[in-house]
C-alpha positions as CSV (number, residue, x, y, z in Angstrom):
1,X,-2.0,-13.1,14.9
2,X,-1.1,-9.4,14.7
3,X,-2.1,-7.8,11.4
4,X,0.4,-5.7,9.4
5,X,-1.9,-2.7,9.7
6,X,-1.9,-3.0,13.5
7,X,1.8,-3.4,13.6
8,X,2.3,-0.3,11.5
9,X,-0.1,1.7,13.5
10,X,1.6,0.8,16.8
11,X,5.0,1.6,15.3
12,X,3.9,5.0,13.8
13,X,2.2,6.5,16.8
14,X,1.5,10.2,16.5
15,X,4.6,10.9,14.4
16,X,3.7,12.4,11.0
17,X,6.9,11.1,9.5
18,X,6.4,7.6,10.7
19,X,2.7,7.7,9.6
20,X,3.8,8.5,6.0
21,X,6.2,5.5,6.1
22,X,3.5,3.2,7.5
23,X,1.0,4.3,4.9
24,X,3.5,3.7,2.1
25,X,4.5,0.2,3.4
26,X,0.8,-0.7,3.7
27,X,0.2,0.4,0.1
28,X,3.1,-1.8,-1.0
29,X,1.7,-4.7,1.0
30,X,-1.7,-4.3,-0.6
31,X,-0.1,-4.3,-4.1
32,X,1.9,-7.4,-3.1
33,X,-1.3,-9.2,-2.1
34,X,-2.9,-8.4,-5.4
35,X,0.2,-9.5,-7.3
36,X,0.2,-12.8,-5.3
37,X,-3.2,-13.5,-6.7
38,X,-2.1,-12.8,-10.2
39,X,1.0,-14.9,-9.9
40,X,-1.1,-17.8,-8.5
41,X,-3.2,-17.8,-11.6
42,X,-0.2,-18.6,-13.8
43,X,-1.1,-19.4,-17.4
44,X,-4.8,-18.8,-16.6
45,X,-3.9,-15.0,-16.4
46,X,-2.4,-15.1,-19.9
47,X,1.2,-15.3,-21.3
48,X,2.8,-13.8,-18.2
49,X,6.3,-15.0,-19.3
50,X,6.1,-13.5,-22.8
51,X,9.0,-11.2,-23.7
52,X,7.5,-7.9,-24.5
53,X,10.5,-5.6,-24.5
54,X,14.3,-5.4,-24.1
55,X,16.2,-5.4,-20.9
56,X,19.8,-4.6,-20.0
57,X,20.5,-8.2,-18.8
58,X,19.5,-9.6,-22.2
59,X,16.7,-11.8,-20.8
60,X,14.0,-9.4,-22.0
61,X,11.2,-7.6,-20.2
62,X,8.3,-10.0,-19.5
63,X,4.6,-9.3,-19.6
64,X,4.4,-9.9,-15.8
65,X,7.2,-7.4,-15.2
66,X,5.1,-4.6,-16.7
67,X,1.9,-5.7,-15.1
68,X,3.6,-5.8,-11.7
69,X,5.1,-2.4,-12.2
70,X,1.7,-0.9,-13.2
71,X,0.0,-2.5,-10.2
72,X,2.5,-1.1,-7.7
73,X,2.3,2.4,-9.3
74,X,-1.5,2.3,-9.0
75,X,-1.4,1.5,-5.3
76,X,1.4,4.0,-4.6
77,X,-0.6,6.8,-6.2
78,X,-2.8,6.7,-3.0
79,X,0.2,6.9,-0.6
80,X,2.3,9.9,0.6
81,X,5.0,9.2,-2.0
82,X,6.8,12.0,-3.8
83,X,8.5,9.8,-6.5
84,X,8.9,6.2,-7.5
85,X,12.0,4.6,-9.2
86,X,11.6,1.1,-10.7
87,X,13.7,-1.4,-12.5
88,X,11.0,-1.4,-15.2
89,X,11.3,2.4,-15.8
90,X,14.2,4.4,-17.2
91,X,13.7,7.3,-14.9
92,X,11.8,8.1,-11.7
93,X,8.2,9.1,-11.9
94,X,6.9,12.0,-9.8
95,X,3.7,11.3,-7.8
96,X,3.0,13.8,-5.0
97,X,5.8,16.3,-5.2
98,X,5.6,17.5,-1.5
99,X,5.2,14.1,0.0
100,X,8.0,13.0,2.5
101,X,8.7,9.5,1.1
102,X,10.3,8.2,-2.1
103,X,10.1,4.5,-3.2
104,X,12.7,2.5,-5.1
105,X,11.5,-0.9,-6.2
106,X,12.0,-4.0,-8.2
107,X,8.3,-5.0,-8.7
108,X,9.1,-8.5,-10.0
109,X,12.3,-10.3,-9.1
110,X,13.2,-13.6,-10.7
111,X,11.0,-13.2,-13.9
112,X,12.9,-16.0,-15.6
113,X,11.1,-18.3,-13.1
114,X,7.7,-17.3,-14.4
115,X,7.3,-20.2,-16.9
116,X,8.7,-22.8,-14.6
117,X,6.5,-21.9,-11.7
118,X,9.6,-21.0,-9.6
119,X,9.9,-18.4,-6.9
120,X,9.3,-14.7,-7.6
121,X,9.7,-11.7,-5.5
122,X,9.3,-7.9,-5.0
123,X,11.9,-5.7,-3.3
124,X,11.4,-2.1,-2.1
125,X,13.3,0.7,-0.3
126,X,11.8,3.8,1.3
127,X,13.9,6.9,1.3
128,X,13.3,10.5,2.6
129,X,12.2,13.0,0.0
130,X,13.4,16.4,1.3
131,X,13.6,18.4,-1.9
132,X,10.7,18.4,-4.3
133,X,12.2,20.0,-7.4
134,X,14.0,16.9,-8.6
135,X,12.3,13.5,-8.4
136,X,15.6,11.7,-8.9
137,X,17.4,13.2,-6.0
138,X,16.2,10.9,-3.2
139,X,17.6,7.9,-5.1
140,X,21.2,9.2,-4.8
141,X,21.2,8.6,-1.1
142,X,23.3,5.8,0.4
143,X,21.5,2.8,1.8
144,X,22.0,3.9,5.4
145,X,19.4,6.7,4.8
146,X,16.6,4.2,4.2
147,X,13.5,4.7,6.3
148,X,12.2,1.2,5.7
149,X,12.8,-1.8,3.4
150,X,11.1,-4.9,2.5
151,X,11.1,-8.0,0.4
152,X,8.1,-10.1,-0.7
153,X,8.5,-13.7,-1.7
154,X,5.7,-15.3,-3.8
155,X,6.1,-19.1,-3.2
156,X,3.8,-21.8,-1.9
157,X,2.8,-19.0,0.5
158,X,3.5,-15.3,0.3
159,X,5.7,-13.7,2.9
160,X,6.7,-10.1,3.5
161,X,10.1,-9.5,5.1
162,X,10.0,-6.0,6.6
163,X,12.3,-3.7,8.6
164,X,11.3,-0.3,9.9
165,X,14.8,0.2,11.3
166,X,14.1,-1.8,14.5
167,X,14.7,-5.4,13.6
168,X,13.1,-7.7,11.0
169,X,9.5,-9.0,11.1
170,X,8.0,-11.5,8.8
171,X,4.4,-11.4,7.8
172,X,2.5,-14.2,5.9
173,X,-0.4,-13.4,3.5
174,X,-3.8,-14.6,4.5
175,X,-5.2,-15.1,1.0
176,X,-8.8,-15.2,2.3
177,X,-8.8,-11.5,3.1
178,X,-5.6,-10.2,1.5
179,X,-4.2,-9.4,4.9
180,X,-0.6,-9.9,6.1
181,X,-0.3,-11.4,9.6
182,X,2.8,-11.4,11.7
183,X,4.3,-15.0,11.8
184,X,7.9,-14.3,12.8
185,X,9.0,-11.5,15.1
186,X,12.4,-10.1,15.8
187,X,14.1,-12.4,13.3
188,X,17.8,-13.1,14.0
189,X,20.0,-14.8,11.5
190,X,21.8,-18.0,12.6
191,X,25.6,-17.9,12.3
192,X,26.7,-21.5,11.9
193,X,24.7,-22.7,8.8
194,X,26.9,-24.5,6.3
195,X,25.3,-23.2,3.1
196,X,26.4,-20.9,0.3
197,X,24.6,-19.7,-2.8
198,X,26.3,-18.7,-6.0
199,X,25.8,-19.3,-9.7
200,X,28.6,-21.8,-10.2
201,X,28.2,-21.7,-14.0
202,X,30.2,-18.4,-13.9
203,X,33.1,-19.9,-12.0
204,X,35.6,-19.4,-14.8
205,X,34.9,-15.7,-14.8
206,X,35.2,-15.1,-11.0
207,X,38.0,-13.0,-9.4
208,X,40.5,-14.9,-7.3
209,X,39.0,-13.9,-3.9
210,X,35.6,-15.3,-4.8
211,X,37.1,-18.4,-6.3
212,X,39.1,-18.9,-3.2
213,X,36.1,-18.7,-0.9
214,X,34.0,-21.0,-2.9
215,X,36.8,-23.5,-3.2
216,X,37.1,-23.4,0.6
217,X,33.4,-24.4,0.8
218,X,33.7,-27.1,-1.9
219,X,36.7,-28.6,-0.2
220,X,34.5,-29.3,2.8
221,X,35.8,-31.2,5.8
222,X,39.1,-31.8,4.0
223,X,39.7,-28.1,3.4
224,X,40.5,-25.0,5.5
225,X,36.9,-24.6,6.8
226,X,36.9,-28.1,8.2
227,X,33.3,-28.8,7.5
228,X,31.1,-29.8,4.6
229,X,28.9,-27.3,2.8
230,X,25.8,-27.4,0.7
231,X,25.2,-25.1,-2.2
232,X,21.8,-23.4,-2.9
233,X,20.7,-21.3,-5.9
234,X,17.1,-20.3,-6.5
235,X,17.3,-17.9,-9.4
236,X,15.5,-15.2,-7.4
237,X,17.3,-13.1,-4.9
238,X,14.2,-12.5,-2.9
239,X,13.9,-16.3,-2.3
240,X,17.6,-16.5,-1.4
241,X,17.3,-13.6,1.0
242,X,14.4,-15.3,2.8
243,X,16.4,-18.5,3.1
244,X,19.5,-16.7,4.4
245,X,17.4,-14.7,6.9
246,X,15.9,-17.9,8.4
247,X,18.8,-20.4,8.0
248,X,22.0,-18.2,7.8
249,X,24.8,-19.0,5.3
250,X,25.9,-16.7,2.6
251,X,24.8,-15.5,-0.9
252,X,27.2,-14.2,-3.5
253,X,26.5,-12.4,-6.8
254,X,30.0,-10.9,-7.4
255,X,31.3,-8.9,-10.3
256,X,33.2,-11.1,-12.8
257,X,35.1,-11.0,-16.1
258,X,32.1,-11.3,-18.4
259,X,31.4,-8.2,-20.6
260,X,29.1,-5.9,-18.7
261,X,29.4,-7.8,-15.4
262,X,32.4,-6.2,-13.8
263,X,30.1,-4.6,-11.2
264,X,27.8,-7.7,-10.9
265,X,24.2,-7.9,-12.0
266,X,22.0,-6.7,-9.2
267,X,21.0,-3.0,-8.8
268,X,22.1,-1.0,-5.8
269,X,19.1,1.3,-5.2
270,X,16.3,-1.2,-5.4
271,X,17.8,-4.7,-4.9
272,X,21.0,-4.5,-2.9
273,X,20.0,-1.7,-0.6
274,X,16.8,-3.2,0.8
275,X,18.4,-6.6,1.2
276,X,21.4,-5.1,3.0
277,X,19.1,-3.2,5.4
278,X,17.2,-6.4,6.1
279,X,20.4,-8.4,6.7
280,X,21.8,-5.7,8.9
281,X,18.7,-5.5,11.0
282,X,18.7,-9.3,11.5
283,X,22.3,-9.5,12.7
284,X,23.9,-10.2,9.3
285,X,25.6,-8.0,6.8
286,X,26.1,-7.2,3.1
287,X,29.1,-6.0,1.2
288,X,30.4,-5.5,-2.4
289,X,33.5,-7.3,-1.3
290,X,35.3,-4.3,0.1
291,X,32.8,-1.9,1.8
292,X,29.3,-2.3,3.3
293,X,26.5,-2.0,0.8
294,X,24.7,0.5,3.0
295,X,27.6,3.0,2.7
296,X,27.6,3.1,-1.1
297,X,25.7,6.1,-2.6
298,X,24.3,5.4,-6.1
299,X,25.8,7.4,-8.9
300,X,23.1,6.4,-11.3
301,X,19.6,5.1,-10.8
302,X,20.2,1.6,-12.3
303,X,23.8,1.3,-11.0
304,X,24.9,-2.3,-10.5
305,X,26.9,-3.6,-7.6
306,X,28.5,-6.9,-6.5
307,X,26.3,-8.2,-3.7
308,X,27.5,-10.6,-1.0
309,X,25.2,-11.0,2.1
310,X,24.5,-13.3,4.9
311,X,26.0,-14.4,8.3
312,X,28.7,-11.9,9.5
313,X,31.4,-14.5,9.9
314,X,31.1,-15.8,6.3
315,X,30.8,-12.3,4.8
316,X,33.8,-11.2,6.8
317,X,35.8,-14.1,5.3
318,X,35.0,-13.0,1.8
319,X,35.9,-9.4,2.6
320,X,39.2,-10.4,4.1
321,X,40.1,-12.4,0.9
322,X,39.4,-9.3,-1.1
323,X,41.3,-6.9,1.1
324,X,44.2,-9.2,1.6
325,X,44.5,-10.0,-2.1
326,X,44.4,-13.7,-1.2
327,X,48.2,-13.6,-0.7
328,X,48.6,-17.3,-0.2
329,X,45.9,-18.6,-2.4
330,X,48.2,-19.4,-5.4
331,X,50.6,-21.2,-3.1
332,X,48.2,-24.0,-2.1
333,X,47.2,-26.7,-4.6
334,X,43.5,-26.2,-3.9
335,X,43.6,-22.6,-5.1
336,X,46.3,-22.9,-7.7
337,X,46.0,-23.2,-11.5
338,X,45.2,-26.9,-11.0
339,X,42.4,-26.1,-8.5
340,X,38.8,-27.1,-8.7
341,X,37.9,-24.1,-10.8
342,X,40.3,-23.3,-13.6
343,X,40.5,-20.0,-15.4
């Protein structure tokens, strides 16, 4: 099986720009392999799920969050990276000021799963760094400026979902030598999968378009979609992204009426953008409900965004409900005040 290093070398060729991207991706992969070993140790590595600081989402910053952040920074110090932005840091950190690449990352996704041995992940986005006087500047670029993006899932085995702008490849970690090997090439997302993922405990807070789409799915073969659906929710967007890439369907983390959640929970620069790039390159798409995620330029580093991604047909239905204002939803019993999900 082709090793990640061989794949990156073949893709980069003699181009200095591509070589910088390849070196950075390889550094992130090496960090991921090291983190996979730490995750696998679980409680043997200490109280990884211990809350050691505050976080904006109220769940608290975990010990493993900080250890993962430090681990990735250590590896990126040896790569051609000008600056790094992380969910675990309030502001970007400058590394090599004249380097051509900037990295936005969520070093540990799904940290609420640490203590239950659930799935965890890492997300990263590579952006061009063209001005070296302001380390924050690269992270104001829209997602369509990304040079590469990836998502690592730490599960029963560890996988790296990677796009370099020419499709999506999936690599599996060979733990014996810390090497990622190509196991799925040119991944294309299936269209017809009857699955959706959303945290239904927030149903009473959803906007009408989101509620309407979910009720269409819940209604199954008796409803307007004419077929039964299954719901999935893994508590780790990296895990859900992997499932959607392989199986199709749709994932929704919309904005809702809860205080502080009007623009959702996930962060644009280092969660939504890399996932959107992967989805787009695999034949799917991602939106905030109105416009493609890749067209949104972050106004602040930790800006939140509603995130809906998956098969194009299902995402298009959610967008149409938003844009049309669900004009007939309140006229049908399924979607009215006596519908499945009441306000």
